[in-house]
mmCIF file of the N, C-alpha and C atoms, coordinates in Angstrom:
data_MODEL
# 
_entry.id   MODEL 
# 
loop_
_atom_site.group_PDB 
_atom_site.id 
_atom_site.type_symbol 
_atom_site.label_atom_id 
_atom_site.label_alt_id 
_atom_site.label_comp_id 
_atom_site.label_asym_id 
_atom_site.label_entity_id 
_atom_site.label_seq_id 
_atom_site.pdbx_PDB_ins_code 
_atom_site.Cartn_x 
_atom_site.Cartn_y 
_atom_site.Cartn_z 
_atom_site.occupancy 
_atom_site.B_iso_or_equiv 
_atom_site.pdbx_formal_charge 
_atom_site.auth_seq_id 
_atom_site.auth_comp_id 
_atom_site.auth_asym_id 
_atom_site.auth_atom_id 
_atom_site.pdbx_PDB_model_num 
ATOM 1   N N  . UNK A 1 1  ? -15.467 4.376  -36.873 1.00 0.00 ? 1  UNK A N  1 
ATOM 2   C CA . UNK A 1 1  ? -14.584 3.341  -36.345 1.00 0.00 ? 1  UNK A CA 1 
ATOM 3   C C  . UNK A 1 1  ? -15.201 2.685  -35.109 1.00 0.00 ? 1  UNK A C  1 
ATOM 4   N N  . UNK A 1 2  ? -15.602 3.518  -34.133 1.00 0.00 ? 2  UNK A N  1 
ATOM 5   C CA . UNK A 1 2  ? -16.158 2.956  -32.903 1.00 0.00 ? 2  UNK A CA 1 
ATOM 6   C C  . UNK A 1 2  ? -17.521 2.307  -33.128 1.00 0.00 ? 2  UNK A C  1 
ATOM 7   N N  . UNK A 1 3  ? -18.242 2.751  -34.167 1.00 0.00 ? 3  UNK A N  1 
ATOM 8   C CA . UNK A 1 3  ? -19.566 2.185  -34.430 1.00 0.00 ? 3  UNK A CA 1 
ATOM 9   C C  . UNK A 1 3  ? -19.480 0.726  -34.832 1.00 0.00 ? 3  UNK A C  1 
ATOM 10  N N  . UNK A 1 4  ? -18.348 0.293  -35.370 1.00 0.00 ? 4  UNK A N  1 
ATOM 11  C CA . UNK A 1 4  ? -18.213 -1.089 -35.823 1.00 0.00 ? 4  UNK A CA 1 
ATOM 12  C C  . UNK A 1 4  ? -17.938 -2.057 -34.665 1.00 0.00 ? 4  UNK A C  1 
ATOM 13  N N  . UNK A 1 5  ? -17.660 -1.528 -33.464 1.00 0.00 ? 5  UNK A N  1 
ATOM 14  C CA . UNK A 1 5  ? -17.380 -2.389 -32.314 1.00 0.00 ? 5  UNK A CA 1 
ATOM 15  C C  . UNK A 1 5  ? -18.671 -2.731 -31.581 1.00 0.00 ? 5  UNK A C  1 
ATOM 16  N N  . UNK A 1 6  ? -18.646 -3.851 -30.859 1.00 0.00 ? 6  UNK A N  1 
ATOM 17  C CA . UNK A 1 6  ? -19.767 -4.211 -29.992 1.00 0.00 ? 6  UNK A CA 1 
ATOM 18  C C  . UNK A 1 6  ? -19.862 -3.191 -28.853 1.00 0.00 ? 6  UNK A C  1 
ATOM 19  N N  . UNK A 1 7  ? -21.057 -3.045 -28.255 1.00 0.00 ? 7  UNK A N  1 
ATOM 20  C CA . UNK A 1 7  ? -21.165 -2.137 -27.100 1.00 0.00 ? 7  UNK A CA 1 
ATOM 21  C C  . UNK A 1 7  ? -20.208 -2.508 -25.972 1.00 0.00 ? 7  UNK A C  1 
ATOM 22  N N  . UNK A 1 8  ? -20.026 -3.801 -25.718 1.00 0.00 ? 8  UNK A N  1 
ATOM 23  C CA . UNK A 1 8  ? -19.097 -4.231 -24.662 1.00 0.00 ? 8  UNK A CA 1 
ATOM 24  C C  . UNK A 1 8  ? -17.669 -3.819 -25.001 1.00 0.00 ? 8  UNK A C  1 
ATOM 25  N N  . UNK A 1 9  ? -17.298 -3.964 -26.273 1.00 0.00 ? 9  UNK A N  1 
ATOM 26  C CA . UNK A 1 9  ? -15.945 -3.565 -26.682 1.00 0.00 ? 9  UNK A CA 1 
ATOM 27  C C  . UNK A 1 9  ? -15.773 -2.054 -26.567 1.00 0.00 ? 9  UNK A C  1 
ATOM 28  N N  . UNK A 1 10 ? -16.829 -1.295 -26.840 1.00 0.00 ? 10 UNK A N  1 
ATOM 29  C CA . UNK A 1 10 ? -16.756 0.158  -26.695 1.00 0.00 ? 10 UNK A CA 1 
ATOM 30  C C  . UNK A 1 10 ? -16.535 0.535  -25.227 1.00 0.00 ? 10 UNK A C  1 
ATOM 31  N N  . UNK A 1 11 ? -17.243 -0.160 -24.335 1.00 0.00 ? 11 UNK A N  1 
ATOM 32  C CA . UNK A 1 11 ? -17.080 0.112  -22.900 1.00 0.00 ? 11 UNK A CA 1 
ATOM 33  C C  . UNK A 1 11 ? -15.661 -0.226 -22.455 1.00 0.00 ? 11 UNK A C  1 
ATOM 34  N N  . UNK A 1 12 ? -15.168 -1.389 -22.875 1.00 0.00 ? 12 UNK A N  1 
ATOM 35  C CA . UNK A 1 12 ? -13.812 -1.793 -22.486 1.00 0.00 ? 12 UNK A CA 1 
ATOM 36  C C  . UNK A 1 12 ? -12.771 -0.825 -23.026 1.00 0.00 ? 12 UNK A C  1 
ATOM 37  N N  . UNK A 1 13 ? -12.956 -0.355 -24.249 1.00 0.00 ? 13 UNK A N  1 
ATOM 38  C CA . UNK A 1 13 ? -12.030 0.614  -24.839 1.00 0.00 ? 13 UNK A CA 1 
ATOM 39  C C  . UNK A 1 13 ? -12.054 1.919  -24.047 1.00 0.00 ? 13 UNK A C  1 
ATOM 40  N N  . UNK A 1 14 ? -13.260 2.373  -23.687 1.00 0.00 ? 14 UNK A N  1 
ATOM 41  C CA . UNK A 1 14 ? -13.376 3.612  -22.916 1.00 0.00 ? 14 UNK A CA 1 
ATOM 42  C C  . UNK A 1 14 ? -12.728 3.487  -21.556 1.00 0.00 ? 14 UNK A C  1 
ATOM 43  N N  . UNK A 1 15 ? -12.980 2.377  -20.873 1.00 0.00 ? 15 UNK A N  1 
ATOM 44  C CA . UNK A 1 15 ? -12.390 2.159  -19.542 1.00 0.00 ? 15 UNK A CA 1 
ATOM 45  C C  . UNK A 1 15 ? -10.865 2.089  -19.643 1.00 0.00 ? 15 UNK A C  1 
ATOM 46  N N  . UNK A 1 16 ? -10.374 1.419  -20.680 1.00 0.00 ? 16 UNK A N  1 
ATOM 47  C CA . UNK A 1 16 ? -8.920  1.301  -20.862 1.00 0.00 ? 16 UNK A CA 1 
ATOM 48  C C  . UNK A 1 16 ? -8.281  2.656  -21.107 1.00 0.00 ? 16 UNK A C  1 
ATOM 49  N N  . UNK A 1 17 ? -8.933  3.482  -21.934 1.00 0.00 ? 17 UNK A N  1 
ATOM 50  C CA . UNK A 1 17 ? -8.386  4.813  -22.223 1.00 0.00 ? 17 UNK A CA 1 
ATOM 51  C C  . UNK A 1 17 ? -8.353  5.661  -20.959 1.00 0.00 ? 17 UNK A C  1 
ATOM 52  N N  . UNK A 1 18 ? -9.432  5.616  -20.165 1.00 0.00 ? 18 UNK A N  1 
ATOM 53  C CA . UNK A 1 18 ? -9.468  6.377  -18.910 1.00 0.00 ? 18 UNK A CA 1 
ATOM 54  C C  . UNK A 1 18 ? -8.372  5.884  -17.962 1.00 0.00 ? 18 UNK A C  1 
ATOM 55  N N  . UNK A 1 19 ? -8.180  4.568  -17.887 1.00 0.00 ? 19 UNK A N  1 
ATOM 56  C CA . UNK A 1 19 ? -7.134  4.011  -17.030 1.00 0.00 ? 19 UNK A CA 1 
ATOM 57  C C  . UNK A 1 19 ? -5.747  4.479  -17.430 1.00 0.00 ? 19 UNK A C  1 
ATOM 58  N N  . UNK A 1 20 ? -5.476  4.467  -18.723 1.00 0.00 ? 20 UNK A N  1 
ATOM 59  C CA . UNK A 1 20 ? -4.168  4.924  -19.215 1.00 0.00 ? 20 UNK A CA 1 
ATOM 60  C C  . UNK A 1 20 ? -3.981  6.398  -18.917 1.00 0.00 ? 20 UNK A C  1 
ATOM 61  N N  . UNK A 1 21 ? -5.033  7.203  -19.114 1.00 0.00 ? 21 UNK A N  1 
ATOM 62  C CA . UNK A 1 21 ? -4.930  8.634  -18.811 1.00 0.00 ? 21 UNK A CA 1 
ATOM 63  C C  . UNK A 1 21 ? -4.655  8.867  -17.324 1.00 0.00 ? 21 UNK A C  1 
ATOM 64  N N  . UNK A 1 22 ? -5.294  8.091  -16.450 1.00 0.00 ? 22 UNK A N  1 
ATOM 65  C CA . UNK A 1 22 ? -5.064  8.245  -15.011 1.00 0.00 ? 22 UNK A CA 1 
ATOM 66  C C  . UNK A 1 22 ? -3.634  7.860  -14.645 1.00 0.00 ? 22 UNK A C  1 
ATOM 67  N N  . UNK A 1 23 ? -3.124  6.789  -15.243 1.00 0.00 ? 23 UNK A N  1 
ATOM 68  C CA . UNK A 1 23 ? -1.738  6.381  -14.979 1.00 0.00 ? 23 UNK A CA 1 
ATOM 69  C C  . UNK A 1 23 ? -0.769  7.462  -15.443 1.00 0.00 ? 23 UNK A C  1 
ATOM 70  N N  . UNK A 1 24 ? -1.016  8.017  -16.639 1.00 0.00 ? 24 UNK A N  1 
ATOM 71  C CA . UNK A 1 24 ? -0.149  9.084  -17.143 1.00 0.00 ? 24 UNK A CA 1 
ATOM 72  C C  . UNK A 1 24 ? -0.225  10.320 -16.241 1.00 0.00 ? 24 UNK A C  1 
ATOM 73  N N  . UNK A 1 25 ? -1.419  10.625 -15.729 1.00 0.00 ? 25 UNK A N  1 
ATOM 74  C CA . UNK A 1 25 ? -1.568  11.769 -14.837 1.00 0.00 ? 25 UNK A CA 1 
ATOM 75  C C  . UNK A 1 25 ? -0.770  11.566 -13.552 1.00 0.00 ? 25 UNK A C  1 
ATOM 76  N N  . UNK A 1 26 ? -0.830  10.364 -12.978 1.00 0.00 ? 26 UNK A N  1 
ATOM 77  C CA . UNK A 1 26 ? -0.076  10.075 -11.753 1.00 0.00 ? 26 UNK A CA 1 
ATOM 78  C C  . UNK A 1 26 ? 1.422   10.194 -12.009 1.00 0.00 ? 26 UNK A C  1 
ATOM 79  N N  . UNK A 1 27 ? 1.898   9.654  -13.130 1.00 0.00 ? 27 UNK A N  1 
ATOM 80  C CA . UNK A 1 27 ? 3.321   9.746  -13.462 1.00 0.00 ? 27 UNK A CA 1 
ATOM 81  C C  . UNK A 1 27 ? 3.727   11.204 -13.628 1.00 0.00 ? 27 UNK A C  1 
ATOM 82  N N  . UNK A 1 28 ? 2.878   11.984 -14.315 1.00 0.00 ? 28 UNK A N  1 
ATOM 83  C CA . UNK A 1 28 ? 3.180   13.405 -14.532 1.00 0.00 ? 28 UNK A CA 1 
ATOM 84  C C  . UNK A 1 28 ? 3.228   14.166 -13.212 1.00 0.00 ? 28 UNK A C  1 
ATOM 85  N N  . UNK A 1 29 ? 2.247   13.913 -12.331 1.00 0.00 ? 29 UNK A N  1 
ATOM 86  C CA . UNK A 1 29 ? 2.185   14.661 -11.079 1.00 0.00 ? 29 UNK A CA 1 
ATOM 87  C C  . UNK A 1 29 ? 3.311   14.263 -10.126 1.00 0.00 ? 29 UNK A C  1 
ATOM 88  N N  . UNK A 1 30 ? 3.674   12.980 -10.080 1.00 0.00 ? 30 UNK A N  1 
ATOM 89  C CA . UNK A 1 30 ? 4.750   12.575 -9.176  1.00 0.00 ? 30 UNK A CA 1 
ATOM 90  C C  . UNK A 1 30 ? 6.114   13.005 -9.692  1.00 0.00 ? 30 UNK A C  1 
ATOM 91  N N  . UNK A 1 31 ? 6.223   13.308 -10.988 1.00 0.00 ? 31 UNK A N  1 
ATOM 92  C CA . UNK A 1 31 ? 7.487   13.792 -11.539 1.00 0.00 ? 31 UNK A CA 1 
ATOM 93  C C  . UNK A 1 31 ? 7.668   15.286 -11.291 1.00 0.00 ? 31 UNK A C  1 
ATOM 94  N N  . UNK A 1 32 ? 6.629   15.953 -10.819 1.00 0.00 ? 32 UNK A N  1 
ATOM 95  C CA . UNK A 1 32 ? 6.699   17.390 -10.569 1.00 0.00 ? 32 UNK A CA 1 
ATOM 96  C C  . UNK A 1 32 ? 7.701   17.679 -9.448  1.00 0.00 ? 32 UNK A C  1 
ATOM 97  N N  . UNK A 1 33 ? 8.471   18.751 -9.565  1.00 0.00 ? 33 UNK A N  1 
ATOM 98  C CA . UNK A 1 33 ? 9.454   19.070 -8.508  1.00 0.00 ? 33 UNK A CA 1 
ATOM 99  C C  . UNK A 1 33 ? 8.798   19.433 -7.176  1.00 0.00 ? 33 UNK A C  1 
ATOM 100 N N  . UNK A 1 34 ? 7.537   19.859 -7.192  1.00 0.00 ? 34 UNK A N  1 
ATOM 101 C CA . UNK A 1 34 ? 6.850   20.242 -5.958  1.00 0.00 ? 34 UNK A CA 1 
ATOM 102 C C  . UNK A 1 34 ? 6.122   19.066 -5.320  1.00 0.00 ? 34 UNK A C  1 
ATOM 103 N N  . UNK A 1 35 ? 6.299   17.863 -5.873  1.00 0.00 ? 35 UNK A N  1 
ATOM 104 C CA . UNK A 1 35 ? 5.576   16.704 -5.352  1.00 0.00 ? 35 UNK A CA 1 
ATOM 105 C C  . UNK A 1 35 ? 6.124   16.291 -4.001  1.00 0.00 ? 35 UNK A C  1 
ATOM 106 N N  . UNK A 1 36 ? 5.213   16.066 -3.047  1.00 0.00 ? 36 UNK A N  1 
ATOM 107 C CA . UNK A 1 36 ? 5.601   15.577 -1.722  1.00 0.00 ? 36 UNK A CA 1 
ATOM 108 C C  . UNK A 1 36 ? 4.641   14.467 -1.351  1.00 0.00 ? 36 UNK A C  1 
ATOM 109 N N  . UNK A 1 37 ? 5.170   13.327 -0.961  1.00 0.00 ? 37 UNK A N  1 
ATOM 110 C CA . UNK A 1 37 ? 4.323   12.198 -0.610  1.00 0.00 ? 37 UNK A CA 1 
ATOM 111 C C  . UNK A 1 37 ? 3.714   12.437 0.772   1.00 0.00 ? 37 UNK A C  1 
ATOM 112 N N  . UNK A 1 38 ? 2.404   12.622 0.790   1.00 0.00 ? 38 UNK A N  1 
ATOM 113 C CA . UNK A 1 38 ? 1.697   12.835 2.054   1.00 0.00 ? 38 UNK A CA 1 
ATOM 114 C C  . UNK A 1 38 ? 0.767   11.658 2.315   1.00 0.00 ? 38 UNK A C  1 
ATOM 115 N N  . UNK A 1 39 ? 1.265   10.467 2.072   1.00 0.00 ? 39 UNK A N  1 
ATOM 116 C CA . UNK A 1 39 ? 0.472   9.256  2.235   1.00 0.00 ? 39 UNK A CA 1 
ATOM 117 C C  . UNK A 1 39 ? 0.109   9.041  3.697   1.00 0.00 ? 39 UNK A C  1 
ATOM 118 N N  . UNK A 1 40 ? -1.170  8.929  3.979   1.00 0.00 ? 40 UNK A N  1 
ATOM 119 C CA . UNK A 1 40 ? -1.617  8.767  5.370   1.00 0.00 ? 40 UNK A CA 1 
ATOM 120 C C  . UNK A 1 40 ? -1.137  7.446  5.960   1.00 0.00 ? 40 UNK A C  1 
ATOM 121 N N  . UNK A 1 41 ? -1.191  6.385  5.140   1.00 0.00 ? 41 UNK A N  1 
ATOM 122 C CA . UNK A 1 41 ? -0.757  5.079  5.635   1.00 0.00 ? 41 UNK A CA 1 
ATOM 123 C C  . UNK A 1 41 ? 0.718   5.109  6.032   1.00 0.00 ? 41 UNK A C  1 
ATOM 124 N N  . UNK A 1 42 ? 1.538   5.797  5.236   1.00 0.00 ? 42 UNK A N  1 
ATOM 125 C CA . UNK A 1 42 ? 2.961   5.921  5.544   1.00 0.00 ? 42 UNK A CA 1 
ATOM 126 C C  . UNK A 1 42 ? 3.164   6.695  6.847   1.00 0.00 ? 42 UNK A C  1 
ATOM 127 N N  . UNK A 1 43 ? 2.373   7.749  7.041   1.00 0.00 ? 43 UNK A N  1 
ATOM 128 C CA . UNK A 1 43 ? 2.482   8.534  8.268   1.00 0.00 ? 43 UNK A CA 1 
ATOM 129 C C  . UNK A 1 43 ? 2.094   7.703  9.485   1.00 0.00 ? 43 UNK A C  1 
ATOM 130 N N  . UNK A 1 44 ? 1.057   6.885  9.336   1.00 0.00 ? 44 UNK A N  1 
ATOM 131 C CA . UNK A 1 44 ? 0.626   6.033  10.449  1.00 0.00 ? 44 UNK A CA 1 
ATOM 132 C C  . UNK A 1 44 ? 1.729   5.034  10.799  1.00 0.00 ? 44 UNK A C  1 
ATOM 133 N N  . UNK A 1 45 ? 2.340   4.431  9.769   1.00 0.00 ? 45 UNK A N  1 
ATOM 134 C CA . UNK A 1 45 ? 3.422   3.472  10.025  1.00 0.00 ? 45 UNK A CA 1 
ATOM 135 C C  . UNK A 1 45 ? 4.599   4.140  10.723  1.00 0.00 ? 45 UNK A C  1 
ATOM 136 N N  . UNK A 1 46 ? 4.962   5.340  10.280  1.00 0.00 ? 46 UNK A N  1 
ATOM 137 C CA . UNK A 1 46 ? 6.065   6.066  10.920  1.00 0.00 ? 46 UNK A CA 1 
ATOM 138 C C  . UNK A 1 46 ? 5.724   6.405  12.365  1.00 0.00 ? 46 UNK A C  1 
ATOM 139 N N  . UNK A 1 47 ? 4.472   6.799  12.602  1.00 0.00 ? 47 UNK A N  1 
ATOM 140 C CA . UNK A 1 47 ? 4.037   7.141  13.962  1.00 0.00 ? 47 UNK A CA 1 
ATOM 141 C C  . UNK A 1 47 ? 4.136   5.924  14.872  1.00 0.00 ? 47 UNK A C  1 
ATOM 142 N N  . UNK A 1 48 ? 3.713   4.763  14.365  1.00 0.00 ? 48 UNK A N  1 
ATOM 143 C CA . UNK A 1 48 ? 3.766   3.550  15.171  1.00 0.00 ? 48 UNK A CA 1 
ATOM 144 C C  . UNK A 1 48 ? 5.206   3.120  15.428  1.00 0.00 ? 48 UNK A C  1 
ATOM 145 N N  . UNK A 1 49 ? 6.103   3.310  14.463  1.00 0.00 ? 49 UNK A N  1 
ATOM 146 C CA . UNK A 1 49 ? 7.503   2.965  14.658  1.00 0.00 ? 49 UNK A CA 1 
ATOM 147 C C  . UNK A 1 49 ? 8.162   3.880  15.687  1.00 0.00 ? 49 UNK A C  1 
ATOM 148 N N  . UNK A 1 50 ? 7.833   5.162  15.654  1.00 0.00 ? 50 UNK A N  1 
ATOM 149 C CA . UNK A 1 50 ? 8.423   6.123  16.593  1.00 0.00 ? 50 UNK A CA 1 
ATOM 150 C C  . UNK A 1 50 ? 7.884   5.912  18.000  1.00 0.00 ? 50 UNK A C  1 
ATOM 151 N N  . UNK A 1 51 ? 6.687   5.383  18.108  1.00 0.00 ? 51 UNK A N  1 
ATOM 152 C CA . UNK A 1 51 ? 6.057   5.170  19.405  1.00 0.00 ? 51 UNK A CA 1 
ATOM 153 C C  . UNK A 1 51 ? 6.791   4.097  20.206  1.00 0.00 ? 51 UNK A C  1 
ATOM 154 N N  . UNK A 1 52 ? 7.326   3.110  19.507  1.00 0.00 ? 52 UNK A N  1 
ATOM 155 C CA . UNK A 1 52 ? 7.988   1.984  20.199  1.00 0.00 ? 52 UNK A CA 1 
ATOM 156 C C  . UNK A 1 52 ? 9.410   2.322  20.587  1.00 0.00 ? 52 UNK A C  1 
# 
């Protein structure tokens, strides 16, 4: 099946599959009950708000 595609189409298909897997992984991990958002940017914003 993949042999019938152009090399560029094979690359695009591979990149798309990896992207979908990464999105599914993020959704799965954030749905975990032990998930805690430790975003550094969010912490910096909170620190700057508390400073004022």
